[in-house]
N, C-alpha and C positions, 0 to 999 in steps of 0.2 A: 111206785104206787101212785094212783091217780087220786087227787084231792078234789072234792066237789064244792068246797067252800069258795064263795065269791065275795070278797070284800069290796067296799065302795072305793072308787078310784078318783074322785073329784080332786083336781088340782095336783095330783101326784102322777109320776111316771108309772104307767101300768105295763104289765107284760102278760102274755098268755103262753101256756104250754100247748103245743099243737101236735096231735097224733097224725103222722103221715102214713099213707097206705103202702109202706115199704117194709121189708124185713129188717127193721132196725130195733135195737134193744131199748132205746129211750125215746121220749118225746123231746121236742126242741122248743126253746123259748124264743119268742118274738116280741118286739116292742109294739104297743098299741098307739097309733097316731091319735092325737087329740080329737080330730074330727070323726074318728071311728069309735070312741069310747062308749057312746050310747048304743051302738049296734052290736058290740061284742058280747056274746053270751056263750056259756058252755053248751056244746052240742051243735053249734053252727059251723058251717064250712067256711074256711078262709083260704084265700090264695096267698101263698107264701113262696119266697125264693128259697131254693135249696141247692147248695153247690154254687158253681160259678154261673151257669146259664140255664138252669132248670127251674121250673115253677110247678108247684103241686097244690092241689086242694086238700087241705088237712082239716081235722076236726079239733075244735077247741075243747080241751079236757080240764083245764084249770085256768083261773084268772086271779092275778095277785098284784100287789104293789112291788115295783122293781127293787129287789134287795141288793143288787150288784151294780157296779158302774155300767152304763149303757153303751160305752164305746165298743164298737165292733159288732153290736147286736143288729140284726136285720129287722125291718118293720113288716107288718102285715101289709099286703098290697091292696086287698079288697075283701070285704065281707060278702060272701056269695048268697046267703040266705036271709030271708026276712024273719023266719022262725027256725028254731033248732030242728035239725033232721035226726038227731040222736038224743035220747033221754039219758039222764044220769043212771037210771036203772039198766039201760042197755050197755052203757060204758062199764058199769060194775060187772055185768054178765060177760062182756068181752074180756075183762081182766081175768075172770074165773076161767073162761075157755083157754086163754093164753097160758095160764098157770097149769091147768089140767092136762092140756095137750102139748106142753113144753114148746110152745111157739111164741113168736113175738106178737105184741099187741097190734103192730102194723099189719101183720099177716092176717090177723082176725078181722081187722078193719077192712082190708081189701076184699076178703071173702064175704063179709057181712053186708057191705054197702051195695046197693044196686048199681049197675054199670053207668046208668044215667047220672048218678051223683059223683062219679069219679072223673076228675080232670087230671090227666097225666101230661107231663111235658112231652112235646114232640119237636123234633128237629126238622126244619125246613131248609132244603138246599136249593139254591137258585143260581142260575147262570148270570154273571155280571158282564154285560156286553161292553161296558166301558173299559174293562181291564184288558 
């Protein structure tokens, strides 16, 4: 379930739950670097690492104080938007759609966002002339 409560994070380690446009059951938690605390808001897109070498633009769905040890958690790499691109009402509607149609929230996100707002990882293969 998505929580829309946003506590104040001053001086504490913050984390966000990020919805990725992938057919995954859950959102993933990421650390918020101190220099990005003021920019992070529910509904904004963020660039996050996922897996070993992939990067995705996900939507922030929840912001909170870090309840667990932060060892092993990855950080947000960049906040992509100045203003939120998705409202809490839209997130609530997406949750209803996912429940009603028995699909994941990530699948709804992928279908609902315009393609210009989606950044998906791509692999670039190049020839190394030195080898």
